[in-house]
PyMOL Python script that loads the backbone (N, CA, C, O; Angstrom):
from pymol import cmd

cmd.read_pdbstr("""\
ATOM      1  N   MET A   1      -8.943  -8.657 -12.084  1.00  0.00           N
ATOM      2  CA  MET A   1      -7.643  -8.902 -12.654  1.00  0.00           C
ATOM      3  C   MET A   1      -6.710  -9.372 -11.538  1.00  0.00           C
ATOM      4  O   MET A   1      -6.589  -8.711 -10.507  1.00  0.00           O
ATOM      5  N   GLU A   2      -6.057 -10.503 -11.742  1.00  0.00           N
ATOM      6  CA  GLU A   2      -5.094 -11.001 -10.769  1.00  0.00           C
ATOM      7  C   GLU A   2      -3.713 -10.476 -11.107  1.00  0.00           C
ATOM      8  O   GLU A   2      -3.308 -10.446 -12.269  1.00  0.00           O
ATOM      9  N   LEU A   3      -2.997 -10.062 -10.071  1.00  0.00           N
ATOM     10  CA  LEU A   3      -1.652  -9.564 -10.315  1.00  0.00           C
ATOM     11  C   LEU A   3      -0.714  -9.987  -9.212  1.00  0.00           C
ATOM     12  O   LEU A   3      -1.122 -10.386  -8.121  1.00  0.00           O
ATOM     13  N   THR A   4       0.564  -9.886  -9.539  1.00  0.00           N
ATOM     14  CA  THR A   4       1.645 -10.160  -8.597  1.00  0.00           C
ATOM     15  C   THR A   4       2.334  -8.847  -8.285  1.00  0.00           C
ATOM     16  O   THR A   4       2.596  -8.050  -9.186  1.00  0.00           O
ATOM     17  N   ALA A   5       2.628  -8.617  -7.015  1.00  0.00           N
ATOM     18  CA  ALA A   5       3.427  -7.464  -6.609  1.00  0.00           C
ATOM     19  C   ALA A   5       4.846  -7.958  -6.343  1.00  0.00           C
ATOM     20  O   ALA A   5       5.050  -8.920  -5.603  1.00  0.00           O
ATOM     21  N   VAL A   6       5.817  -7.293  -6.949  1.00  0.00           N
ATOM     22  CA  VAL A   6       7.222  -7.635  -6.763  1.00  0.00           C
ATOM     23  C   VAL A   6       7.900  -6.487  -6.022  1.00  0.00           C
ATOM     24  O   VAL A   6       7.815  -5.327  -6.426  1.00  0.00           O
ATOM     25  N   ILE A   7       8.570  -6.835  -4.937  1.00  0.00           N
ATOM     26  CA  ILE A   7       9.291  -5.846  -4.142  1.00  0.00           C
ATOM     27  C   ILE A   7      10.763  -6.241  -4.099  1.00  0.00           C
ATOM     28  O   ILE A   7      11.113  -7.209  -3.424  1.00  0.00           O
ATOM     29  N   PRO A   8      11.634  -5.516  -4.802  1.00  0.00           N
ATOM     30  CA  PRO A   8      13.065  -5.764  -4.638  1.00  0.00           C
ATOM     31  C   PRO A   8      13.499  -5.177  -3.296  1.00  0.00           C
ATOM     32  O   PRO A   8      13.107  -4.060  -2.955  1.00  0.00           O
ATOM     33  N   ALA A   9      14.296  -5.912  -2.541  1.00  0.00           N
ATOM     34  CA  ALA A   9      14.643  -5.448  -1.195  1.00  0.00           C
ATOM     35  C   ALA A   9      16.109  -5.722  -0.877  1.00  0.00           C
ATOM     36  O   ALA A   9      16.639  -6.794  -1.170  1.00  0.00           O
ATOM     37  N   TYR A  10      16.740  -4.734  -0.277  1.00  0.00           N
ATOM     38  CA  TYR A  10      18.121  -4.870   0.187  1.00  0.00           C
ATOM     39  C   TYR A  10      18.227  -4.177   1.535  1.00  0.00           C
ATOM     40  O   TYR A  10      18.052  -2.962   1.633  1.00  0.00           O
ATOM     41  N   HIS A  11      18.511  -4.946   2.563  1.00  0.00           N
ATOM     42  CA  HIS A  11      18.594  -4.424   3.933  1.00  0.00           C
ATOM     43  C   HIS A  11      17.333  -3.625   4.292  1.00  0.00           C
ATOM     44  O   HIS A  11      17.411  -2.480   4.737  1.00  0.00           O
ATOM     45  N   ALA A  12      16.184  -4.252   4.088  1.00  0.00           N
ATOM     46  CA  ALA A  12      14.899  -3.580   4.291  1.00  0.00           C
ATOM     47  C   ALA A  12      14.107  -4.154   5.463  1.00  0.00           C
ATOM     48  O   ALA A  12      12.889  -3.988   5.524  1.00  0.00           O
ATOM     49  N   ALA A  13      14.779  -4.823   6.387  1.00  0.00           N
ATOM     50  CA  ALA A  13      14.075  -5.480   7.495  1.00  0.00           C
ATOM     51  C   ALA A  13      13.206  -4.518   8.299  1.00  0.00           C
ATOM     52  O   ALA A  13      12.157  -4.910   8.809  1.00  0.00           O
ATOM     53  N   ASP A  14      13.631  -3.276   8.417  1.00  0.00           N
ATOM     54  CA  ASP A  14      12.874  -2.308   9.219  1.00  0.00           C
ATOM     55  C   ASP A  14      11.568  -1.863   8.568  1.00  0.00           C
ATOM     56  O   ASP A  14      10.694  -1.336   9.257  1.00  0.00           O
ATOM     57  N   HIS A  15      11.412  -2.062   7.254  1.00  0.00           N
ATOM     58  CA  HIS A  15      10.250  -1.513   6.551  1.00  0.00           C
ATOM     59  C   HIS A  15       9.473  -2.522   5.706  1.00  0.00           C
ATOM     60  O   HIS A  15       8.366  -2.220   5.260  1.00  0.00           O
ATOM     61  N   ILE A  16      10.027  -3.703   5.480  1.00  0.00           N
ATOM     62  CA  ILE A  16       9.403  -4.627   4.533  1.00  0.00           C
ATOM     63  C   ILE A  16       8.049  -5.145   5.021  1.00  0.00           C
ATOM     64  O   ILE A  16       7.142  -5.331   4.209  1.00  0.00           O
ATOM     65  N   ALA A  17       7.891  -5.379   6.309  1.00  0.00           N
ATOM     66  CA  ALA A  17       6.604  -5.868   6.818  1.00  0.00           C
ATOM     67  C   ALA A  17       5.500  -4.856   6.568  1.00  0.00           C
ATOM     68  O   ALA A  17       4.382  -5.231   6.216  1.00  0.00           O
ATOM     69  N   GLU A  18       5.801  -3.582   6.746  1.00  0.00           N
ATOM     70  CA  GLU A  18       4.812  -2.530   6.497  1.00  0.00           C
ATOM     71  C   GLU A  18       4.429  -2.478   5.019  1.00  0.00           C
ATOM     72  O   GLU A  18       3.261  -2.281   4.684  1.00  0.00           O
ATOM     73  N   ALA A  19       5.403  -2.653   4.143  1.00  0.00           N
ATOM     74  CA  ALA A  19       5.118  -2.643   2.702  1.00  0.00           C
ATOM     75  C   ALA A  19       4.223  -3.815   2.315  1.00  0.00           C
ATOM     76  O   ALA A  19       3.264  -3.644   1.562  1.00  0.00           O
ATOM     77  N   VAL A  20       4.531  -4.996   2.824  1.00  0.00           N
ATOM     78  CA  VAL A  20       3.718  -6.179   2.522  1.00  0.00           C
ATOM     79  C   VAL A  20       2.310  -6.009   3.085  1.00  0.00           C
ATOM     80  O   VAL A  20       1.329  -6.297   2.400  1.00  0.00           O
ATOM     81  N   ALA A  21       2.205  -5.547   4.318  1.00  0.00           N
ATOM     82  CA  ALA A  21       0.889  -5.348   4.939  1.00  0.00           C
ATOM     83  C   ALA A  21       0.052  -4.342   4.162  1.00  0.00           C
ATOM     84  O   ALA A  21      -1.160  -4.515   4.030  1.00  0.00           O
ATOM     85  N   SER A  22       0.684  -3.293   3.647  1.00  0.00           N
ATOM     86  CA  SER A  22      -0.074  -2.284   2.898  1.00  0.00           C
ATOM     87  C   SER A  22      -0.633  -2.865   1.605  1.00  0.00           C
ATOM     88  O   SER A  22      -1.713  -2.471   1.165  1.00  0.00           O
ATOM     89  N   LEU A  23       0.085  -3.788   1.000  1.00  0.00           N
ATOM     90  CA  LEU A  23      -0.431  -4.436  -0.211  1.00  0.00           C
ATOM     91  C   LEU A  23      -1.619  -5.332   0.117  1.00  0.00           C
ATOM     92  O   LEU A  23      -2.623  -5.319  -0.596  1.00  0.00           O
ATOM     93  N   TYR A  24      -1.513  -6.103   1.184  1.00  0.00           N
ATOM     94  CA  TYR A  24      -2.626  -6.968   1.584  1.00  0.00           C
ATOM     95  C   TYR A  24      -3.850  -6.160   2.006  1.00  0.00           C
ATOM     96  O   TYR A  24      -4.968  -6.670   1.933  1.00  0.00           O
ATOM     97  N   ALA A  25      -3.670  -4.923   2.443  1.00  0.00           N
ATOM     98  CA  ALA A  25      -4.779  -4.086   2.908  1.00  0.00           C
ATOM     99  C   ALA A  25      -5.528  -3.387   1.774  1.00  0.00           C
ATOM    100  O   ALA A  25      -6.548  -2.744   2.024  1.00  0.00           O
ATOM    101  N   GLN A  26      -5.054  -3.498   0.554  1.00  0.00           N
ATOM    102  CA  GLN A  26      -5.715  -2.841  -0.573  1.00  0.00           C
ATOM    103  C   GLN A  26      -7.101  -3.439  -0.810  1.00  0.00           C
ATOM    104  O   GLN A  26      -7.348  -4.588  -0.443  1.00  0.00           O
ATOM    105  N   SER A  27      -7.996  -2.679  -1.412  1.00  0.00           N
ATOM    106  CA  SER A  27      -9.341  -3.184  -1.693  1.00  0.00           C
ATOM    107  C   SER A  27      -9.300  -4.359  -2.664  1.00  0.00           C
ATOM    108  O   SER A  27     -10.174  -5.224  -2.619  1.00  0.00           O
ATOM    109  N   SER A  28      -8.313  -4.400  -3.528  1.00  0.00           N
ATOM    110  CA  SER A  28      -8.076  -5.542  -4.418  1.00  0.00           C
ATOM    111  C   SER A  28      -6.617  -5.963  -4.253  1.00  0.00           C
ATOM    112  O   SER A  28      -5.769  -5.578  -5.059  1.00  0.00           O
ATOM    113  N   PRO A  29      -6.320  -6.742  -3.227  1.00  0.00           N
ATOM    114  CA  PRO A  29      -4.921  -7.100  -2.985  1.00  0.00           C
ATOM    115  C   PRO A  29      -4.371  -8.005  -4.085  1.00  0.00           C
ATOM    116  O   PRO A  29      -5.133  -8.701  -4.756  1.00  0.00           O
ATOM    117  N   PRO A  30      -3.066  -7.998  -4.268  1.00  0.00           N
ATOM    118  CA  PRO A  30      -2.470  -8.866  -5.281  1.00  0.00           C
ATOM    119  C   PRO A  30      -2.649 -10.335  -4.919  1.00  0.00           C
ATOM    120  O   PRO A  30      -2.762 -10.695  -3.748  1.00  0.00           O
ATOM    121  N   ARG A  31      -2.673 -11.169  -5.944  1.00  0.00           N
ATOM    122  CA  ARG A  31      -2.779 -12.609  -5.721  1.00  0.00           C
ATOM    123  C   ARG A  31      -1.548 -13.124  -4.993  1.00  0.00           C
ATOM    124  O   ARG A  31      -1.648 -13.996  -4.130  1.00  0.00           O
ATOM    125  N   GLU A  32      -0.393 -12.585  -5.340  1.00  0.00           N
ATOM    126  CA  GLU A  32       0.833 -12.974  -4.655  1.00  0.00           C
ATOM    127  C   GLU A  32       1.740 -11.766  -4.490  1.00  0.00           C
ATOM    128  O   GLU A  32       1.715 -10.826  -5.285  1.00  0.00           O
ATOM    129  N   ILE A  33       2.534 -11.818  -3.443  1.00  0.00           N
ATOM    130  CA  ILE A  33       3.533 -10.788  -3.190  1.00  0.00           C
ATOM    131  C   ILE A  33       4.878 -11.492  -3.140  1.00  0.00           C
ATOM    132  O   ILE A  33       5.092 -12.397  -2.333  1.00  0.00           O
ATOM    133  N   ILE A  34       5.772 -11.068  -4.005  1.00  0.00           N
ATOM    134  CA  ILE A  34       7.115 -11.638  -4.051  1.00  0.00           C
ATOM    135  C   ILE A  34       8.100 -10.580  -3.591  1.00  0.00           C
ATOM    136  O   ILE A  34       8.168  -9.491  -4.161  1.00  0.00           O
ATOM    137  N   VAL A  35       8.861 -10.905  -2.563  1.00  0.00           N
ATOM    138  CA  VAL A  35       9.963 -10.054  -2.126  1.00  0.00           C
ATOM    139  C   VAL A  35      11.241 -10.721  -2.603  1.00  0.00           C
ATOM    140  O   VAL A  35      11.513 -11.872  -2.262  1.00  0.00           O
ATOM    141  N   VAL A  36      12.022 -10.002  -3.387  1.00  0.00           N
ATOM    142  CA  VAL A  36      13.311 -10.517  -3.838  1.00  0.00           C
ATOM    143  C   VAL A  36      14.377  -9.901  -2.948  1.00  0.00           C
ATOM    144  O   VAL A  36      14.682  -8.713  -3.045  1.00  0.00           O
ATOM    145  N   ASP A  37      14.938 -10.737  -2.074  1.00  0.00           N
ATOM    146  CA  ASP A  37      15.992 -10.301  -1.160  1.00  0.00           C
ATOM    147  C   ASP A  37      17.299 -10.307  -1.941  1.00  0.00           C
ATOM    148  O   ASP A  37      17.833 -11.361  -2.287  1.00  0.00           O
ATOM    149  N   ASP A  38      17.792  -9.128  -2.206  1.00  0.00           N
ATOM    150  CA  ASP A  38      18.952  -8.938  -3.085  1.00  0.00           C
ATOM    151  C   ASP A  38      20.267  -8.948  -2.296  1.00  0.00           C
ATOM    152  O   ASP A  38      21.034  -7.986  -2.330  1.00  0.00           O
ATOM    153  N   GLY A  39      20.508 -10.051  -1.589  1.00  0.00           N
ATOM    154  CA  GLY A  39      21.770 -10.205  -0.881  1.00  0.00           C
ATOM    155  C   GLY A  39      21.851  -9.523   0.464  1.00  0.00           C
ATOM    156  O   GLY A  39      22.947  -9.217   0.932  1.00  0.00           O
ATOM    157  N   SER A  40      20.719  -9.278   1.098  1.00  0.00           N
ATOM    158  CA  SER A  40      20.719  -8.623   2.411  1.00  0.00           C
ATOM    159  C   SER A  40      21.427  -9.482   3.450  1.00  0.00           C
ATOM    160  O   SER A  40      21.396 -10.711   3.381  1.00  0.00           O
ATOM    161  N   THR A  41      22.064  -8.824   4.410  1.00  0.00           N
ATOM    162  CA  THR A  41      22.670  -9.536   5.535  1.00  0.00           C
ATOM    163  C   THR A  41      21.888  -9.296   6.823  1.00  0.00           C
ATOM    164  O   THR A  41      22.272  -9.794   7.882  1.00  0.00           O
ATOM    165  N   ASP A  42      20.798  -8.540   6.742  1.00  0.00           N
ATOM    166  CA  ASP A  42      19.928  -8.351   7.899  1.00  0.00           C
ATOM    167  C   ASP A  42      18.797  -9.374   7.836  1.00  0.00           C
ATOM    168  O   ASP A  42      18.929 -10.387   7.149  1.00  0.00           O
ATOM    169  N   GLU A  43      17.726  -9.141   8.515  1.00  0.00           N
ATOM    170  CA  GLU A  43      16.610 -10.085   8.607  1.00  0.00           C
ATOM    171  C   GLU A  43      15.510  -9.834   7.575  1.00  0.00           C
ATOM    172  O   GLU A  43      14.365 -10.232   7.791  1.00  0.00           O
ATOM    173  N   THR A  44      15.835  -9.186   6.468  1.00  0.00           N
ATOM    174  CA  THR A  44      14.831  -8.859   5.454  1.00  0.00           C
ATOM    175  C   THR A  44      14.011 -10.074   5.046  1.00  0.00           C
ATOM    176  O   THR A  44      12.782 -10.012   5.060  1.00  0.00           O
ATOM    177  N   ALA A  45      14.651 -11.165   4.688  1.00  0.00           N
ATOM    178  CA  ALA A  45      13.936 -12.351   4.202  1.00  0.00           C
ATOM    179  C   ALA A  45      13.007 -12.918   5.266  1.00  0.00           C
ATOM    180  O   ALA A  45      11.851 -13.224   4.974  1.00  0.00           O
ATOM    181  N   ALA A  46      13.488 -13.061   6.477  1.00  0.00           N
ATOM    182  CA  ALA A  46      12.669 -13.627   7.555  1.00  0.00           C
ATOM    183  C   ALA A  46      11.471 -12.744   7.872  1.00  0.00           C
ATOM    184  O   ALA A  46      10.369 -13.248   8.088  1.00  0.00           O
ATOM    185  N   VAL A  47      11.675 -11.441   7.900  1.00  0.00           N
ATOM    186  CA  VAL A  47      10.577 -10.510   8.193  1.00  0.00           C
ATOM    187  C   VAL A  47       9.539 -10.553   7.071  1.00  0.00           C
ATOM    188  O   VAL A  47       8.338 -10.553   7.340  1.00  0.00           O
ATOM    189  N   ALA A  48       9.989 -10.590   5.827  1.00  0.00           N
ATOM    190  CA  ALA A  48       9.068 -10.645   4.690  1.00  0.00           C
ATOM    191  C   ALA A  48       8.257 -11.932   4.705  1.00  0.00           C
ATOM    192  O   ALA A  48       7.051 -11.906   4.463  1.00  0.00           O
ATOM    193  N   GLU A  49       8.903 -13.055   4.985  1.00  0.00           N
ATOM    194  CA  GLU A  49       8.185 -14.329   5.067  1.00  0.00           C
ATOM    195  C   GLU A  49       7.151 -14.298   6.185  1.00  0.00           C
ATOM    196  O   GLU A  49       6.025 -14.760   6.003  1.00  0.00           O
ATOM    197  N   ALA A  50       7.524 -13.760   7.333  1.00  0.00           N
ATOM    198  CA  ALA A  50       6.592 -13.669   8.459  1.00  0.00           C
ATOM    199  C   ALA A  50       5.396 -12.783   8.128  1.00  0.00           C
ATOM    200  O   ALA A  50       4.307 -12.984   8.668  1.00  0.00           O
ATOM    201  N   ALA A  51       5.589 -11.813   7.252  1.00  0.00           N
ATOM    202  CA  ALA A  51       4.506 -10.910   6.845  1.00  0.00           C
ATOM    203  C   ALA A  51       3.602 -11.538   5.787  1.00  0.00           C
ATOM    204  O   ALA A  51       2.560 -10.978   5.449  1.00  0.00           O
ATOM    205  N   GLY A  52       3.997 -12.700   5.263  1.00  0.00           N
ATOM    206  CA  GLY A  52       3.152 -13.398   4.295  1.00  0.00           C
ATOM    207  C   GLY A  52       3.601 -13.327   2.859  1.00  0.00           C
ATOM    208  O   GLY A  52       2.865 -13.746   1.965  1.00  0.00           O
ATOM    209  N   ALA A  53       4.786 -12.812   2.612  1.00  0.00           N
ATOM    210  CA  ALA A  53       5.285 -12.717   1.239  1.00  0.00           C
ATOM    211  C   ALA A  53       6.042 -13.983   0.856  1.00  0.00           C
ATOM    212  O   ALA A  53       6.602 -14.675   1.706  1.00  0.00           O
ATOM    213  N   ARG A  54       6.044 -14.261  -0.415  1.00  0.00           N
ATOM    214  CA  ARG A  54       6.927 -15.290  -0.964  1.00  0.00           C
ATOM    215  C   ARG A  54       8.292 -14.629  -1.127  1.00  0.00           C
ATOM    216  O   ARG A  54       8.383 -13.539  -1.691  1.00  0.00           O
ATOM    217  N   VAL A  55       9.338 -15.262  -0.651  1.00  0.00           N
ATOM    218  CA  VAL A  55      10.665 -14.655  -0.685  1.00  0.00           C
ATOM    219  C   VAL A  55      11.582 -15.449  -1.597  1.00  0.00           C
ATOM    220  O   VAL A  55      11.653 -16.676  -1.529  1.00  0.00           O
ATOM    221  N   ILE A  56      12.276 -14.724  -2.444  1.00  0.00           N
ATOM    222  CA  ILE A  56      13.321 -15.297  -3.289  1.00  0.00           C
ATOM    223  C   ILE A  56      14.614 -14.617  -2.881  1.00  0.00           C
ATOM    224  O   ILE A  56      14.698 -13.389  -2.850  1.00  0.00           O
ATOM    225  N   ARG A  57      15.621 -15.417  -2.569  1.00  0.00           N
ATOM    226  CA  ARG A  57      16.919 -14.857  -2.183  1.00  0.00           C
ATOM    227  C   ARG A  57      17.879 -14.961  -3.363  1.00  0.00           C
ATOM    228  O   ARG A  57      17.900 -15.962  -4.079  1.00  0.00           O
ATOM    229  N   GLN A  58      18.663 -13.921  -3.550  1.00  0.00           N
ATOM    230  CA  GLN A  58      19.698 -13.943  -4.581  1.00  0.00           C
ATOM    231  C   GLN A  58      20.885 -13.133  -4.089  1.00  0.00           C
ATOM    232  O   GLN A  58      20.760 -12.316  -3.177  1.00  0.00           O
ATOM    233  N   SER A  59      22.042 -13.370  -4.706  1.00  0.00           N
ATOM    234  CA  SER A  59      23.197 -12.549  -4.364  1.00  0.00           C
ATOM    235  C   SER A  59      22.961 -11.149  -4.907  1.00  0.00           C
ATOM    236  O   SER A  59      22.186 -10.956  -5.843  1.00  0.00           O
ATOM    237  N   ASN A  60      23.632 -10.184  -4.314  1.00  0.00           N
ATOM    238  CA  ASN A  60      23.387  -8.785  -4.659  1.00  0.00           C
ATOM    239  C   ASN A  60      23.688  -8.512  -6.123  1.00  0.00           C
ATOM    240  O   ASN A  60      24.812  -8.691  -6.591  1.00  0.00           O
ATOM    241  N   GLY A  61      22.655  -8.073  -6.834  1.00  0.00           N
ATOM    242  CA  GLY A  61      22.798  -7.734  -8.245  1.00  0.00           C
ATOM    243  C   GLY A  61      22.202  -6.385  -8.573  1.00  0.00           C
ATOM    244  O   GLY A  61      22.237  -5.945  -9.722  1.00  0.00           O
ATOM    245  N   GLY A  62      21.649  -5.720  -7.557  1.00  0.00           N
ATOM    246  CA  GLY A  62      21.048  -4.416  -7.769  1.00  0.00           C
ATOM    247  C   GLY A  62      19.553  -4.506  -7.995  1.00  0.00           C
ATOM    248  O   GLY A  62      19.013  -5.591  -8.214  1.00  0.00           O
ATOM    249  N   PRO A  63      18.879  -3.352  -7.942  1.00  0.00           N
ATOM    250  CA  PRO A  63      17.412  -3.323  -8.049  1.00  0.00           C
ATOM    251  C   PRO A  63      16.868  -3.894  -9.356  1.00  0.00           C
ATOM    252  O   PRO A  63      15.857  -4.595  -9.345  1.00  0.00           O
ATOM    253  N   ALA A  64      17.517  -3.607 -10.475  1.00  0.00           N
ATOM    254  CA  ALA A  64      17.006  -4.106 -11.760  1.00  0.00           C
ATOM    255  C   ALA A  64      17.053  -5.625 -11.808  1.00  0.00           C
ATOM    256  O   ALA A  64      16.112  -6.266 -12.276  1.00  0.00           O
ATOM    257  N   SER A  65      18.134  -6.195 -11.330  1.00  0.00           N
ATOM    258  CA  SER A  65      18.258  -7.650 -11.290  1.00  0.00           C
ATOM    259  C   SER A  65      17.187  -8.261 -10.396  1.00  0.00           C
ATOM    260  O   SER A  65      16.580  -9.270 -10.757  1.00  0.00           O
ATOM    261  N   ALA A  66      16.953  -7.660  -9.236  1.00  0.00           N
ATOM    262  CA  ALA A  66      15.929  -8.163  -8.320  1.00  0.00           C
ATOM    263  C   ALA A  66      14.536  -8.052  -8.940  1.00  0.00           C
ATOM    264  O   ALA A  66      13.724  -8.967  -8.805  1.00  0.00           O
ATOM    265  N   ARG A  67      14.260  -6.959  -9.604  1.00  0.00           N
ATOM    266  CA  ARG A  67      12.958  -6.811 -10.280  1.00  0.00           C
ATOM    267  C   ARG A  67      12.780  -7.892 -11.339  1.00  0.00           C
ATOM    268  O   ARG A  67      11.723  -8.518 -11.420  1.00  0.00           O
ATOM    269  N   ASN A  68      13.808  -8.112 -12.147  1.00  0.00           N
ATOM    270  CA  ASN A  68      13.719  -9.122 -13.205  1.00  0.00           C
ATOM    271  C   ASN A  68      13.512 -10.516 -12.628  1.00  0.00           C
ATOM    272  O   ASN A  68      12.741 -11.305 -13.174  1.00  0.00           O
ATOM    273  N   THR A  69      14.188 -10.822 -11.536  1.00  0.00           N
ATOM    274  CA  THR A  69      14.002 -12.116 -10.873  1.00  0.00           C
ATOM    275  C   THR A  69      12.552 -12.275 -10.426  1.00  0.00           C
ATOM    276  O   THR A  69      11.954 -13.332 -10.628  1.00  0.00           O
ATOM    277  N   GLY A  70      11.993 -11.251  -9.831  1.00  0.00           N
ATOM    278  CA  GLY A  70      10.609 -11.304  -9.382  1.00  0.00           C
ATOM    279  C   GLY A  70       9.621 -11.447 -10.523  1.00  0.00           C
ATOM    280  O   GLY A  70       8.654 -12.202 -10.426  1.00  0.00           O
ATOM    281  N   ILE A  71       9.862 -10.728 -11.594  1.00  0.00           N
ATOM    282  CA  ILE A  71       8.978 -10.822 -12.762  1.00  0.00           C
ATOM    283  C   ILE A  71       8.997 -12.235 -13.327  1.00  0.00           C
ATOM    284  O   ILE A  71       7.948 -12.785 -13.661  1.00  0.00           O
ATOM    285  N   ARG A  72      10.179 -12.823 -13.435  1.00  0.00           N
ATOM    286  CA  ARG A  72      10.280 -14.194 -13.958  1.00  0.00           C
ATOM    287  C   ARG A  72       9.565 -15.197 -13.056  1.00  0.00           C
ATOM    288  O   ARG A  72       9.054 -16.206 -13.544  1.00  0.00           O
ATOM    289  N   ALA A  73       9.521 -14.940 -11.762  1.00  0.00           N
ATOM    290  CA  ALA A  73       8.901 -15.869 -10.815  1.00  0.00           C
ATOM    291  C   ALA A  73       7.395 -15.677 -10.674  1.00  0.00           C
ATOM    292  O   ALA A  73       6.717 -16.532 -10.104  1.00  0.00           O
ATOM    293  N   ALA A  74       6.870 -14.590 -11.174  1.00  0.00           N
ATOM    294  CA  ALA A  74       5.441 -14.286 -11.028  1.00  0.00           C
ATOM    295  C   ALA A  74       4.587 -15.356 -11.701  1.00  0.00           C
ATOM    296  O   ALA A  74       4.953 -15.903 -12.741  1.00  0.00           O
ATOM    297  N   THR A  75       3.443 -15.640 -11.086  1.00  0.00           N
ATOM    298  CA  THR A  75       2.540 -16.653 -11.632  1.00  0.00           C
ATOM    299  C   THR A  75       1.278 -16.047 -12.241  1.00  0.00           C
ATOM    300  O   THR A  75       0.384 -16.777 -12.668  1.00  0.00           O
ATOM    301  N   THR A  76       1.203 -14.730 -12.283  1.00  0.00           N
ATOM    302  CA  THR A  76       0.042 -14.070 -12.876  1.00  0.00           C
ATOM    303  C   THR A  76       0.455 -13.361 -14.160  1.00  0.00           C
ATOM    304  O   THR A  76       1.639 -13.151 -14.424  1.00  0.00           O
ATOM    305  N   GLU A  77      -0.542 -13.001 -14.944  1.00  0.00           N
ATOM    306  CA  GLU A  77      -0.268 -12.310 -16.199  1.00  0.00           C
ATOM    307  C   GLU A  77       0.214 -10.881 -15.960  1.00  0.00           C
ATOM    308  O   GLU A  77       1.028 -10.358 -16.722  1.00  0.00           O
ATOM    309  N   TRP A  78      -0.291 -10.256 -14.902  1.00  0.00           N
ATOM    310  CA  TRP A  78       0.030  -8.859 -14.616  1.00  0.00           C
ATOM    311  C   TRP A  78       0.958  -8.766 -13.417  1.00  0.00           C
ATOM    312  O   TRP A  78       0.812  -9.503 -12.442  1.00  0.00           O
ATOM    313  N   VAL A  79       1.918  -7.847 -13.503  1.00  0.00           N
ATOM    314  CA  VAL A  79       2.898  -7.645 -12.436  1.00  0.00           C
ATOM    315  C   VAL A  79       2.990  -6.157 -12.132  1.00  0.00           C
ATOM    316  O   VAL A  79       3.030  -5.328 -13.041  1.00  0.00           O
ATOM    317  N   VAL A  80       3.022  -5.827 -10.849  1.00  0.00           N
ATOM    318  CA  VAL A  80       3.248  -4.457 -10.411  1.00  0.00           C
ATOM    319  C   VAL A  80       4.548  -4.450  -9.615  1.00  0.00           C
ATOM    320  O   VAL A  80       4.816  -5.370  -8.843  1.00  0.00           O
ATOM    321  N   LEU A  81       5.354  -3.407  -9.808  1.00  0.00           N
ATOM    322  CA  LEU A  81       6.645  -3.289  -9.137  1.00  0.00           C
ATOM    323  C   LEU A  81       6.588  -2.194  -8.091  1.00  0.00           C
ATOM    324  O   LEU A  81       6.068  -1.108  -8.350  1.00  0.00           O
ATOM    325  N   LEU A  82       7.117  -2.470  -6.917  1.00  0.00           N
ATOM    326  CA  LEU A  82       7.189  -1.459  -5.870  1.00  0.00           C
ATOM    327  C   LEU A  82       8.626  -1.016  -5.711  1.00  0.00           C
ATOM    328  O   LEU A  82       8.919  -0.160  -4.875  1.00  0.00           O
TER     329      LEU A  82
END
""", "prot")
cmd.dss("prot")
cmd.show_as("cartoon", "prot")
cmd.util.cbc("prot")
cmd.orient("prot")
C-alpha cells in the first residue's frame, strides 16, 4: 500500500529532520513525505527540504489548516498524519 505522510510544522527546525528521517527508516516508508510549513519564521522549510521532504509553505493557519493543505496535496490514496 502506498501512502503519503503529512507533517504540519510551525517553528520545527530543531526536530523536523529527525521526524522525516524516522519515516524514511520505516520497513515500509511512505511514498512521499509532505511537510506543511505553517508560517514558520525559522529554518523549518529549508531543514525539511534538506531531509528529503516535499515542502509546502503557507501563512499561519494552525495545525488543522496545515493538515488539510497536506491532504489536498497528497498523490496517494492513503494519507497518514503526524
